[in-house]
LUMMAR-629573 format. One record per atom (N, C-alpha, C): z, x, y; residue in one letter. Coordinates in steps of 0.2 Angstrom, whole numbers, plus 5000, padded with zeros to 4 digits. Each point is the difference from the previous one (the first is absolute). Last residue first. Example, Ala and Ser with C-alpha at 12.3 -4.5 7.8 and 13.67 -1.06 7.14 Angstrom:
% LUMMAR-629573
503550644989S 500150045006S 500349965005S 500050024972A 500049965006A 500050045006A 
END
This chain:
% LUMMAR-629573
565054805457R 500050064998R 500750004995R 499549855018E 499849974993E 500150054998E 499950055021N 500849974999N 500049974992N 498250115011P 500650044999P 500549964996P 497549894995W 500450025007W 500550025000W 498350044979A 500349965005A 500349995008A 499250184981I 499449975008I 500349955000I 501050104983R 499950055005R 499649985003R 500349864982H 500850005004H 499850065006H 498249974986R 500249935005R 500550015002R 498650154984I 500350035008I 500349935003I 498849964979T 500350075001T 500650035006T 498249805002A 500649994996A 500650064999A 497950025007Y 500449995008Y 500549974995Y 498550094989L 500150045003L 500649975004L 498849854987T 500450034996T 500450065003T 498249875011A 500649965000A 500850054995A 497950095001A 500250005007A 500649974999A 498749984981I 500450055002I 500350025007I 498749814998L 500549984996L 500650074999L 497849995012A 500449975003A 500750014995A 498350084992L 500250065005L 500549955003L 498949854987T 500550074996T 500250035004T 498449855007A 500849985000A 500450054996A 497850075002G 500249995007G 500949995001G 498550004979G 500150065001G 500650025008G 499049774995L 500550034995L 500350045001L 497949975010W 500649955003W 500550014998W 498150134991L 500350025007L 500649975004L 498949934978A 500550095001A 500050015005A 499049805002T 500450004995T 500550045000T 497650045007P 500749955006P 500650004997P 498350204989G 500149935001G 500749985006G 499150214989A 500349984998A 500349925000A 498650165012Y 499950054992Y 500449934996Y 499749965025S 499550014997S 499949994993S 502049985013L 499649935000L 499350024996L 501450205001V 500349954997V 499549944999V 499750155016L 499750024993L 500349964993L 500549955025G 499449984998G 499550044993G 502450055008G 499949914998G 499350005001G 500550215007L 500150004991L 500149914998L 499350075021P 499550044996P 500249974992P 501349925018A 499649995000A 499550014995A 502250115003G 500049924997G 499249965001G 500850245007I 499849994994I 499649954999I 500950055021M 499350054999M 500049974993M 501749885008G 499450005004G 499450044999G 502250034991A 499749944994A 499449975007A 501250185008G 499850034994G 499449944997G 501449965017S 499150055003S 499850014994S 502149884999F 499549965003F 499450035000F 501750144996S 500049934993S 499449975000S 500650155017M 499750034997M 499949964992M 501649955017G 499449995003G 499550014995G 502250084998F 500049944997F 499449975002F 500350205007V 499850024993V 500049924998V 500650035020G 499150015002G 500150024992G 502249925006M 499449955002M 499350014998M 501750174999Y 500249954994Y 499349955001Y 500150175017R 499950014993R 500049964995R 500949955021A 499449975002A 499950044990A 502150035003R 499949935000R 499249975003R 501550214995M 499749994997M 499649935000M 502050065012N 499650045001N 499450014995N 501849844996E 499649985006E 499550065002E 500249954976P 500450025003P 499850005007P 499249834982A 500050045004A 500450055002A 500149774988L 500150074995L 499850055006L 499949815013E 500749994998E 500150074997E 497849955005T 500350005008T 500750034995T 498449904985V 500050085002V 500350025004V 500349784997I 500250014996I 499850085000I 499049865019P 500750024999P 500550034996P 497949954997P 500050065004P 500750005000P 499249824986L 500350065000L 499950085003L 500049755003H 500650034999H 499950084996H 498149855008P 500550005006P 500750055000P 498349954979F 499550055007F 500849995006F 500149854979Q 500050055000Q 500250055007Q 499549764996M 500750004998M 500150095001M 497849935006M 500449975005M 501150024999M 498050014981E 499750065005E 500849995005E 499949834986G 500550054996G 499750085005G 499249785007L 500750004999L 500150074998L 497849994997T 500250035008T 500849975001T 499049964980W 500150055002W 500250035004W 499449794996I 500750024997I 500250054999I 498049885010V 500850005005V 500550034997V 497850024989V 500250055008V 500649965002V 499349894981T 500250075000T 500050045005T 499349785002G 500750004997G 500350074998G 497649985008I 500749985007I 500550014999I 498450014981F 500150055001F 500449995009F 499549804990T 500450034994T 500250095002T 498449875013L 500949965002L 500250054996L 497750034997E 500350015008E 500949984999E 499150034976S 499849985005S 500450005006S 500550104980F 499449984997F 499749975006F 502150154987A 499849965006A 499150015000A 501450144987V 499849924997V 499749975005V 500650225002S 499650024995S 499849944998S 501550025018K 499250005002K 499750014994K 502350015001L 499649934998L 499449995003L 501450195002G 499850014991G 499549915001G 501050075019F 499250065000F 500049974990F 501949885010G 499849995006G 499250034996G 501850064989L 499949935000L 499250005004L 501350195004A 499550014992A 499949914999A 501050045020S 499650025001S 499550014993S 502449904999L 499249965006L 499450034998L 502050134993M 499649964996M 499449975002M 501250135014A 499450034995A 499649964995A 501749915015A 499550025004A 499650044997A 502149984991T 499849935000T 499149985002T 501450225002I 499649974993I 499749935000I 501150075020L 499350044999L 500049994992L 501949895006L 499449985006L 499350034996L 502250084992H 499749934996H 499449985006H 500950185009G 499950024995G 499749934994G 501049975021R 499450045000R 499650024993R 501949805009H 499850064994H 499650035000H 500649845023K 499849994991K 500250074996K 499849995025G 500649994997G 500249994992G 498049915014H 500450085001H 500649965000H 498149924995M 499950014996M 500750065001M 499149825015W 500349964995W 500350054994W 498750105019N 500849975001N 500349974995N 497950064995T 500350065000T 500949975005T 498049834999L 500350044992L 500650045001L 498849925019P 500749964998P 500150034993P 498350135011L 500750005003L 500549954996L 498050024991Q 500550045000Q 500150015003Q 498449815001G 500550004995G 500550055000G 498049985011L 500449945001L 500650024997L 498550194999V 500049975006V 500649945003V 499250034977I 500550065004I 500349995006I 498349854989L 500850014997L 500450045003L 497750035005L 500249935005L 500849984996L 498650174989G 500350045008G 500449935003G 499249964980N 500350075001N 500250005003N 498349855000L 500549965000L 500750054997L 497750075000A 500449995007A 500749965001A 498450044979I 500650065003I 500249995006I 498749834993I 500550014994I 500450055005I 498049945010R 500449975001R 500850014993R 498150145002G 500450025005G 500449935004G 498750004979Y 500550074998Y 500350015007Y 498349825001Q 500649994996Q 500550054999Q 497950065012A 500549955003A 500449954996A 498650174989P 500450045006P 500749945003P 499049904977G 499750065005G 500450025007G 500049934972F 500449975004F 499750065006F 499450014976G 499749955004G 500349995005G 500650134985L 500449954998L 499449925002L 500150255005S 499750034995S 500149904997S 501050065020N 499249995000N 499850004994N 502250035000L 499949945004L 499249995000L 500850204994Y 500349944995Y 499549955000Y 500250185018L 499450014995L 499949934996L 501850025015P 499349965002P 499650004996P 502150124991F 500049925003F 499449965004F 500250244996T 499749954995T 500149955001T 500850095021S 499550074996S 499749954994S 501849935013M 499650015007M 499450044994M 502249934989A 499549945003A 499450025007A 501050174984Q 499449964998Q 500049955005Q 501850125004M 499450055002M 499649944997M 502149974994Y 499649965008Y 499450035002Y 501150104980V 499949934998V 499649975007V 500850225002L 499550004995L 499649924999L 502250035010A 499350005005A 499550014996A 501849994988I 500049945005I 499549995002I 500850214990F 499749954994F 499749935005F 501050165013F 499550034999F 499749964994F 502149955004S 499749985010S 499250044993S 501550044988A 500249944999A 499349985004A 500750235001A 499649984995A 499749925001A 501650095014C 499550015004C 499549974992C 502249994996L 499849955005L 499050005003L 501450164986A 499649934995A 499949935007A 500750235009L 499250004996L 500049924995L 502050035012F 499349995004F 499350004998F 502350024988T 500049925000T 499350005007T 500550214990T 499949974995T 499849935003T 500250245012D 500449935002D 499649954994D 499350235002S 500750004997S 500149925001S 498150085011L 500050014993L 500549984995L 500250045023M 499849924999M 499950014991M 500650175008H 500649955002H 499949944998H 498450215002R 500649974995R 500449964999R 498450025017I 499949974995I 500450024994I 501050065021A 499949945001A 499449984993A 500250215002A 500649984999A 500149925001A 498150135006A 500050014993A 500949954997A 499250005024F 499649964995F 500150034993F 502050035017S 499550035001S 499549944991S 501849955019V 500250014992V 499250035000V 502150005021Q 499349984999Q 500050024991Q 502249895011P 499650064999P 499449974998P 501549885017L 499849994993L 499650075000L 501449895016D 500050054999D 499850014993D 500249775016P 500250024992P 499650095003P 500749855023A 499449994992A 500350074996A 501549875015A 499650055002A 499550004991A 502049855006D 499850035007D 499450035000D 500349814983T 500250074999T 499850015006T 500549754996T 499450044999T 500350075003T 501049824985T 500250025005T 499350045001T 500849784981T 500050085002T 499550025008T 500849794992T 500450035001T 499750075001T 498949824988A 499749995008A 500950065004A 499749994975A 499550065003A 500049985008A 501249844988A 500450075001A 499650055002A 499349804998S 500249985005S 500550095001S 498249944982E 499850025006E 500450005006E 500949964979A 499750085001A 499749985008A 500749804991A 500750055002A 499650085001A 498349815007T 500450004996T 500650065000T 499149825017V 499750094998V 500749994994V 498849775016T 500550024998T 499750094998T 498949795006E 500450065008E 500750024994E 498449854990A 500749985001A 500350055007A 497850074991D 500049925004D 500749964999D 499950275002T 499949954997T 500049935004T 499850275007A 500249945002A 499649964993A 501050265003L 499249955001L 500449945000L 501350225010P 499749974993P 499649945002P 500150265006V 500349945004V 499849934996V 500950275002T 499749964994T 500049935004T 500050265013A 500549924998A 499549974996A 498950255001R 500249935006R 500749944997R 499350324999A 500049924997A 500249955004A 498850205013P 500749984996P 499949934996P 498050175000R 500249955004R 500849984998R 498150134990G 500750055003G 500249945003G 497649945000L 500350064996L 500750035003L 498449845010T 500749994997T 500350054995T 498249965025E 500450024992E 500649994999E 498649825015R 500450075002R 500150034992R 498249805014I 500550034991I 500050075003I 498549885014G 500549924999G 500650064994G 498050145011F 500449975006F 500449944996F 498850124984L 500050065006L 500649975004L 499249864985I 500650034995I 500150045007I 498149895004I 500549955000I 500750044997I 497950125000L 500249975009L 500849945000L 498950054978A 500250055002A 500450005008A 498749824993Y 500650014995Y 500350075002Y 497849965008L 500449965003L 500950014996L 498250134992A 500350025004A 500449955006A 499149934981C 500250064999C 500550035005C 498349845003T 500749974996T 500450024999T 497850105006A 500449955006A 500549994998A 498750074983A 500350045004A 500449995005A 498849864988D 500650014997D 500350065004D 498149915009G 500449965000G 500650024997G 498150145000V 500550005007V 500449964998V 498850004979F 500250065004F 500449995005F 498549844998L 500949994995L 500250055000L 498050015012W 500649955003W 500449994995W 498150074992Q 500450085003Q 500549955004Q 498549874987F 500650054997F 500250035004F 498949785010S 499850094997S 500750014998S 499349775001Y 499750025006Y 499950084998Y 501049874987E 499549955000E 499550045005E 502450064995A 499250034997A 499549995002A 502149905008I 499650055004I 499650054996I 500949804991F 499549985005F 499750065005F 501450044978G 499649975000G 499549975007G 502350095003G 499550044997G 499249974997G 501649865007V 499950035007V 499550054997V 501049924980A 499749935006A 499650045005A 501550104987P 499550024998P 499249955003P 502650035009G 499450065002G 499249984995G 502049864999I 499649965004I 499550075001I 501649994985A 499849934998A 499350015007A 501450184997F 499750024996F 499649905001F 501950025012G 499550065001G 499450004997G 501749874993L 499849985004L 499450045005L 501450104983N 499649954995N 499449955007N 501850175007I 499350014998I 499749984996I 502049915010S 499550035005S 499650044999S 501349904984V 499849945003V 499550065006V 501450134992Y 499549974992Y 499649975005Y 501950055011M 499350055000M 499449994995M 502349885001L 499449975007L 499550075000L 501450034982A 499649934999A 499549985006A 501450185001F 499750014997F 499549944998F 502049985010A 499550025006A 499550044996A 501449874988H 499949965005H 499350045006H 501550134983S 499549934997S 499749995003S 501750115011R 499650044998R 499349964995R 502349955011Q 499450005003Q 499350014996Q 502450024991T 499749955002T 499450005002T 500850205001P 499650004993P 500049915000P 499750125024T 500549984995T 499949994995T 498150135017T 500449924997T 500650024996T 498450165009L 500149955009L 500549954994L 499250174990D 500250025002D 500549965007D 498349944983A 500750014997A 500550025003A 497849995007I 500349945000I 500750014996I 498950185004M 500249985004M 500249935003M 498950094981A 500750045000A 500349985006A 497649914996S 500649964994S 500850065002S 498250075011A 500149945002A 500649964995A 499250204993A 500450035009A 500249925002A 498650014980P 500750025000P 500450015005P 497649955004R 500649954997R 500350044998R 498650115012Y 500449965003Y 500449964995Y 498450154993T 500550055000T 500649935004T 497649964993D 500649994999D 500650025000D 497950055012G 500349955001G 500649994997G 498850184994V 500650015007V 500149925002V 498950034980A 500550044999A 500250005006A 498349884999S 500549964998S 500550034997S 498150095013F 500549955002F 500449964995F 498850174991F 500450035006F 500449975004F 498549934982F 500550034998F 500650045005F 497949915005I 500449924998I 500650045000I 498350155005G 500449985004G 500549945000G 498650094981V 500650045004V 500349995004V 498549884992L 500449984994L 500650055005L 497849995010F 500549955002F 500450004996F 498450174997A 500450005006A 500649965000A 498449964983G 500650044999G 500450015007G 498249865003A 500549984995A 500450054998A 498750005023S 499850024993S 500649984998S 499950005024T 499349974996T 500050034992T 501949975023L 499850044993L 499449954999L 501449955017Q 499450045003Q 499650044993Q 502249865000S 499349945002S 499350055002S 502450124996I 499449974994I 499549985001I 501550045017L 499550084998L 499449974993L 501949855010L 499250005005L 499750074996L 501849954988L 499649955001L 499349995006L 501850184999I 499650004995I 499449954998I 501849995019A 499350045000A 499550024995A 501949834998A 499649985004A 499450065004A 502050054983A 499349964997A 499749975006A 501750155008G 499450034998G 499649964994G 501549885014L 499650055005L 499450044994L 501949904989L 499649965002L 499450025005L 501650144991A 499749994993A 499449935004A 501550115015T 499550064998T 499649944995T 501749895008L 499750015005L 499550044998L 501949954984M 499349965000M 499650025006M 501550174996V 499549994994V 499649945001V 501650065016P 499350045001P 499649984994P 501949845000R 499750015006R 499450055000R 501950014982R 499449974999R 499649985006R 501150244996G 500149955002G 499649954999G 500250234991V 499950025008V 500149905003V 500650044977R 500150075000R 499950025010R 499749784985D 500650045000D 500250055003D 497949925000A 500649955004A 500450044999A 498450114989L 500250015007L 500249965002L 499749974977H 500550065001H 499950005008H 498949814994G 500950004998G 500150085001G 497649985003G 500449975005G 500850004999G 498550104983T 500350025005T 500349985007T 499749894980I 500350074999I 500250015005I 498449845001S 500649964999S 500550055000S 497850065002G 500349995006G 500549974999G 498850044981C 500250075003C 500449995007C 499249814988I 500550044997I 500250055005I 498249905007S 500649955000S 500550044998S 498050084996G 500250015005G 500649975001G 498949954980L 500350075000L 500350015006L 499049794999G 500550015000G 500450084997G 497849975010F 500449965003F 500850014998F 498250054985V 500150055006V 500550005002V 499449824987G 500450074997G 500250055003G 498549835008M 500849984998M 500450034999M 497750075002A 500450005005A 500549995000A 499049974980V 499850105003V 500449985005V 499349804994P 500750024995P 500350075002P 497849955010A 500449945002A 500950024997A 497850084997F 500450055004F 500449955000F 498349924987A 500350044998A 500650045004A 498349865007D 500449964998D 500750044995D 497950155016G 500249954996G 500749955000G 499150125023A 500350024994A 500149934994A 499050025024G 499550014995G 500650024994G 500749965022L 499950064997L 499650014995L 500349805011A 500050045007A 499950094998A 500449814983E 499349965007E 499950075004E 501550034982R 499549994997R 499649985006R 502050045004M 500050074997M 499150004998M 501449845011Y 499650035005Y 499950064995Y 500849814988I 499549985004I 499550055002I 502150054991T 499749974996T 499149995005T 502250015011M 499750065000M 499450014992M 501449835015F 499149994999F 499950074997F 502349944999P 499749944996P 499350025003P 501350175010I 500050004992I 499649954997I 500050035025I 499550044997I 500149994991I 501249885020F 499549984997F 499550054996F 502549945011T 499950034994T 499149954997T 501449935019G 499750055004G 499550044991G 501849844998A 499649965003A 499350045002A 502150134996R 499849994991R 499449935006R 501250115017N 499550044996N 499849984994N 501349855011I 499450035004I 499550034997I 502149974990F 499449925000F 499550015003F 501850195003T 499650004993T 499549924999T 501350015019G 499550055000G 499750024993G 501849845003L 499449975005L 499650074999L 501950034988C 499749954998C 499349985003C 501550165010L 499650054994L 499549924998L 501649935017V 499350055000V 499650044993V 501949864997H 499549975004H 499450035000H 502050134996V 499549994995V 499549945000V 501450105018P 499550024995P 499750004994P 501849865010R 499449995005R 499550074995R 502049904985P 499650065006P 499549985004P 500949784987L 499850084998L 500250035005L 500349775000K 500250045001K 500050074998K 498649824996L 500150025007L 500650045003L 499549934978Y 499650045002Y 500150035005Y 501549844992N 500050074996N 499750065003N 499649765007R 500950045004R 499750094997R 498849814991L 499750065006L 500550055003L 500749794987M 499750074994M 499850045004M 
END
């Protein structure tokens, strides 16, 4: 099983290592509310405002990063994003007013998140179609493992000084930039790679993979025409499959946002303490770290459209059942269900976007696709909070289940267009 991940190009492993280091050093966002209240004297009402500002910056970064990564290259965009984010973190650590801090958070997100579409496009550049789900699954595990470590380390650092949170976060951004500088070459316009078939448990490959394995490497990088920003937007707006995929991802992301925003509030209203919520939600990260790689290996070659429909339905079931769960064990059961849905979806989505995108618009497609999650991050928490406050928990969880079912319906409408190429 690990052979398929070990065979990935070395730069993919380097990117995953750098991502893990960077995510393990993500100290500011988890502690932003506490910092604004204790260090800047801001009220609790600033918390959703700050998250909204951060989400808005992320949307701007996704658009800008995708465009620049297709025009000037993946590597310079990633280096600028990481070093720029490090500098901005050190700057906002010196701000003393909540208003100025919000401005700083916007620029931190807008600059830092230009990295994401460039990195996704680079992974797509480096891998063949048969490798991409495994590459993005490995990246997803790196992100989740880093996020599992970051808050724990950040909590320890915050006991001594909030300023060191900024310094530590900036240091990991700079370290990742150094890893990219010395460990990765530019991939924009690189020659096409020969397809390397993935190993299976029986040491066989499918007929489609065997045929793809005969693909030869081109002698020179393709001379791709530059596409203007306006032309790229027009092209994406005409791509109905891509738009349906983005809409489905947006609805799913809105639902998953509730796991970190309204779910702890709901548990608190039922008398569950922070420690219980921590145990319940920690299972999500644990399952992803331990189960994502073997699950992706098992899913390889299966009809992706059907997998995404099933995954969205599992998400609907998992979040819908929260309306009737009553004990720690039953809530753990709901987490297991929707985490399985999460694991079945997220490694497949970036490879599908890669296949839908023209090669000279690959990063811009990734940037717009990333907006599905940035937009959900910006409005998901306040929207869920409003539903919980005014309509109640049953409406919240059944409403979330409905959104996930809408996503399943959207996946169904495009299921044959998002299957593996040989299945279309």
